[in-house]
MARFIRO-96110 format. One line per field, with one value per residue (C-alpha): x negated, z negated, y; residue number from 1. Coordinates in steps of 0.25 Angstrom, whole numbers. Each point is the difference from the previous one (the first is absolute). Example, Ala and Ser with C-alpha at 12.3 -4.5 7.8 and 13.67 -1.06 7.14 Angstrom:
REM residues 2
xx	[-49	-6] .
zz	[-31	2] .
yy	[-18	14] .
n	[1	2] .
This chain:
REM residues 206
xx	[0	-11	-9	14	2	-14	0	14	-8	-10	10	7	-13	-5	14	-1	-14	3	11	-7	-14	-4	-10	-11	-6	6	8	2	-14	0	13	-8	-13	11	7	-14	-3	14	-3	-13	5	11	-12	-7	12	3	-15	-3	12	-9	12	2	-8	8	13	-3	-4	13	8	13	11	10	-9	0	15	1	-8	8	13	-5	-4	12	10	-6	-1	14	6	-8	5	14	-4	0	15	0	-13	4	-12	-9	-1	0	-14	-3	8	-7	-13	3	5	-13	-8	5	-1	-16	5	-14	-4	14	3	-14	1	13	-3	-13	6	13	-7	-2	15	8	-9	-7	13	9	-11	-4	15	-1	-11	6	12	-9	-8	13	7	-11	-4	15	0	-13	8	13	-8	-7	13	9	-8	8	13	-7	-5	14	9	-9	-11	-13	-6	7	-8	-12	7	5	-13	-6	-16	1	3	-15	-3	8	13	-7	2	16	0	-8	10	12	-2	-11	-16	2	5	-15	-6	13	0	-15	1	13	-6	-13	8	9	-12	-6	14	2	-10	5	15	0	-9	8	14	-6	-4	13] .
zz	[1	-4	13	8	-7	2	15	0	-6	10	12	-5	-2	13	6	-8	5	14	-1	-5	7	15	1	11	0	6	-9	9	-1	-14	-3	10	-10	-11	7	3	-15	-3	10	-6	-14	5	5	-14	-8	8	1	-14	-6	-6	1	14	5	-10	3	16	-5	-7	11	3	11	-11	-5	13	1	-12	9	11	-6	-5	13	7	-10	-1	15	1	-10	5	14	-6	-6	14	0	-10	4	15	1	-1	10	-6	2	-7	-12	1	0	-13	-6	5	-10	-11	-12	6	0	1	13	7	-1	6	11	4	0	8	10	2	3	14	4	-9	-4	-13	-7	2	-2	-14	-4	3	-7	-12	1	0	-12	-9	5	-4	-13	-3	3	-10	-10	2	-1	-12	-8	6	-2	-11	8	14	-8	-6	12	11	-5	-5	14	2	-8	8	12	-5	-4	14	1	-15	-4	-1	-9	-6	-2	-2	-16	2	8	-9	-11	7	10	-8	1	9	11	-1	12	8	-4	5	12	4	-4	8	14	-2	-1	13	8	-4	11	11	-2	-3	14	7	-3	2	14	4] .
yy	[0	10	-3	2	14	4	-4	9	11	0	-1	12	7	-2	5	13	1	-1	9	12	-3	2	-11	2	-14	-12	-8	-11	-4	1	-9	-10	-1	-2	-11	-7	0	-5	-12	-2	-1	-11	-8	2	-3	-13	-5	3	-9	-11	-11	2	-12	-8	6	-4	-15	-1	6	-8	4	3	12	5	1	11	10	-3	2	14	4	-5	5	14	2	-5	9	13	-3	2	13	4	1	11	7	4	10	-12	-11	-15	-2	13	-6	-13	6	7	-13	-7	8	-11	10	3	16	6	-8	-2	15	4	-10	4	15	-3	-10	8	14	-3	-4	9	11	4	5	-12	-9	7	-2	-14	-2	7	-9	-12	5	2	-12	-10	8	-2	-15	-2	8	-9	-12	4	4	-9	-13	-6	2	-5	-13	-2	1	-5	-9	-1	2	13	9	-4	4	13	4	0	2	3	-14	-3	12	11	-9	-13	2	2	-12	-9	5	-2	-11	-8	-2	-12	12	6	-6	2	14	2	-7	7	14	-3	-5	12	9	-6	2	14	7	-10	2	15	1	-9	8	13	-4	-6] .
n	[1	2	3	4	5	6	7	8	9	10	11	12	13	14	15	16	17	18	19	20	21	22	23	24	25	26	27	28	29	30	31	32	33	34	35	36	37	38	39	40	41	42	43	44	45	46	47	48	49	50	51	52	53	54	55	56	57	58	59	60	61	62	63	64	65	66	67	68	69	70	71	72	73	74	75	76	77	78	79	80	81	82	83	84	85	86	87	88	89	90	91	92	93	94	95	96	97	98	99	100	101	102	103	104	105	106	107	108	109	110	111	112	113	114	115	116	117	118	119	120	121	122	123	124	125	126	127	128	129	130	131	132	133	134	135	136	137	138	139	140	141	142	143	144	145	146	147	148	149	150	151	152	153	154	155	156	157	158	159	160	161	162	163	164	165	166	167	168	169	170	171	172	173	174	175	176	177	178	179	180	181	182	183	184	185	186	187	188	189	190	191	192	193	194	195	196	197	198	199	200	201	202	203	204	205	206] .
């Protein structure tokens, strides 16, 4: 919760700074370097996981069903969002959902990729929507974990957490779904993490 508030605060501060200042340097290049740094961080976080080799060896097909269900379910429901958000195409909505709660990377990717096709203003707006939508997903998964577990089963908090099932939301998943869910939650988070750049780029280019 605290990290989400910090992200929102920095986002609002950036908006205010942009409104009251006329920057002369190329912000596009700066944001690209930030994007490269984020992708580098994703690689480090996955590669530094000491249990990744053990998890790969213990991989079973059933474990793959959880991230697959997360991806398919998220994309279906974000596609339905197009019915209410007529300003955006169905692929724009699916690009936002493809963040899977990875708000920092998805919002920046969407802004960068969509700028060429819809202009910087609309691309920034869609990136802001992705930022807030994925932050809200993380917050809802965190605060709603007990109810999600109660009504939808012990795997549901893992899917709801998206990429955060392997880090931020792992403690709450452990509490409400049980310690036996830890390997699945970590593996789920890693696969979803890897999928974010692929799906966001795919739907932004459609």
